[in-house]
C-alpha positions as MATLAB code, in Angstrom:
seq = 'MEFSYGNGTYREGSKRMDGEIVLGEHKLYLRTSEGDLAQTYVPLEKIEKVTKRGSSAEFHVRPSLSFRYIAMIQGESKYIVELIKDIVQRRGLKKKFLRKEWIDETV';
ca = [
     -11.500    3.576    2.439;
      -7.958    3.811    4.289;
      -4.764    3.777    3.206;
      -1.509    3.101    4.986;
       1.705    4.802    4.200;
       3.968    2.709    6.597;
       5.115    3.617    9.823;
       6.088    7.415   10.786;
       6.161   10.323   13.424;
       3.786   13.357   13.929;
       5.181   16.633   14.919;
       3.238   19.632   15.700;
       4.833   22.494   17.695;
       6.410   20.236   20.919;
       3.669   17.374   20.305;
       5.413   14.092   18.972;
       3.726   10.703   18.492;
       4.839    7.467   16.814;
       2.153    5.586   14.462;
       1.527    3.967   11.295;
       0.409    6.438    8.758;
      -2.956    6.339    7.879;
      -5.139    8.497    5.026;
      -8.824    7.976    5.259;
     -11.585    9.480    3.467;
     -11.826   13.048    4.936;
      -8.777   13.109    7.634;
      -5.088   12.004    7.906;
      -3.960   10.384   11.182;
      -1.433    7.832   12.760;
      -2.750    4.553   14.185;
      -0.818    2.704   17.084;
      -1.683   -1.147   18.115;
      -3.763    0.587   20.842;
      -6.347    2.360   18.201;
      -6.470    5.952   16.518;
      -4.398    9.274   17.636;
      -7.029   11.754   17.721;
      -4.436   13.982   18.356;
      -3.103   13.454   15.140;
      -5.946   13.982   13.301;
      -5.284   16.762   10.484;
      -8.902   17.212    8.074;
      -8.213   17.061    4.620;
     -10.827   19.888    3.379;
      -8.739   22.409    5.722;
      -5.136   22.046    4.187;
      -4.115   24.684    2.622;
      -0.611   23.679    1.770;
       1.734   21.003    1.397;
       5.630   20.910    1.289;
       8.047   18.063    0.872;
      11.078   18.013    2.845;
      13.470   15.315    2.614;
      11.230   12.125    3.920;
       8.797   14.332    5.768;
       5.513   16.290    4.766;
       4.458   19.570    5.939;
       0.912   20.553    5.727;
      -0.471   23.807    6.639;
      -3.605   23.424    8.207;
      -6.608   26.340    9.051;
      -9.249   24.822   10.815;
     -11.173   28.009   11.159;
     -10.433   32.035   10.284;
      -8.565   32.314   13.515;
      -6.688   29.461   13.922;
      -3.755   27.782   11.672;
      -1.311   25.507   12.670;
       1.568   23.301   10.947;
       1.904   19.597   11.322;
       4.919   17.384    9.986;
       5.045   13.639    9.206;
       8.010   12.051    9.010;
       8.188    8.631    7.432;
       9.721    6.208    4.617;
      10.742    8.427    1.732;
       8.880    6.572   -0.776;
       5.534    6.219    1.352;
       5.705   10.247    1.791;
       5.736   10.960   -1.724;
       2.796    8.534   -2.308;
       0.711   10.175    0.706;
       1.422   13.758   -1.006;
       0.605   12.554   -3.873;
      -2.974   11.147   -3.150;
      -3.679   14.224   -0.711;
      -2.796   16.752   -3.906;
      -4.797   14.659   -6.291;
      -8.035   14.490   -3.737;
      -7.552   17.961   -2.272;
      -7.063   19.504   -5.693;
      -3.985   21.319   -5.110;
      -1.498   23.439   -7.533;
       2.210   22.946   -7.880;
       4.081   25.785   -7.459;
       6.738   26.094  -10.018;
      10.141   24.657   -9.068;
       9.423   23.745   -5.626;
       8.180   20.938   -3.864;
       5.266   22.892   -2.565;
       1.472   22.647   -3.346;
      -1.195   24.974   -2.268;
      -4.742   25.662   -2.318;
      -5.473   28.602   -4.957;
      -8.808   28.991   -3.572;
      -7.703   30.244   -0.383;
];
């Protein structure tokens, strides 16, 4: 089951890609008319922290013990709010007091 959250931009370091924001069963990614952008895959079970910054969401991802990265997705603010809400609910992340930040307390 996949859900779309409008068009947006994916940023990770110097990478920048545009497409439709899609939340699948196990991953978050961007899709274009040519197909899925594999470089934008963010595995849901590896997200440690989510931060909302204006009309963007920042995802702190730890795919292995020795590697971490931060992926940012920008889009329309109302869709970003819904995306964060859905990810937080699926992952069971906990909200930090008085901040727009959710963390995985099991890490």
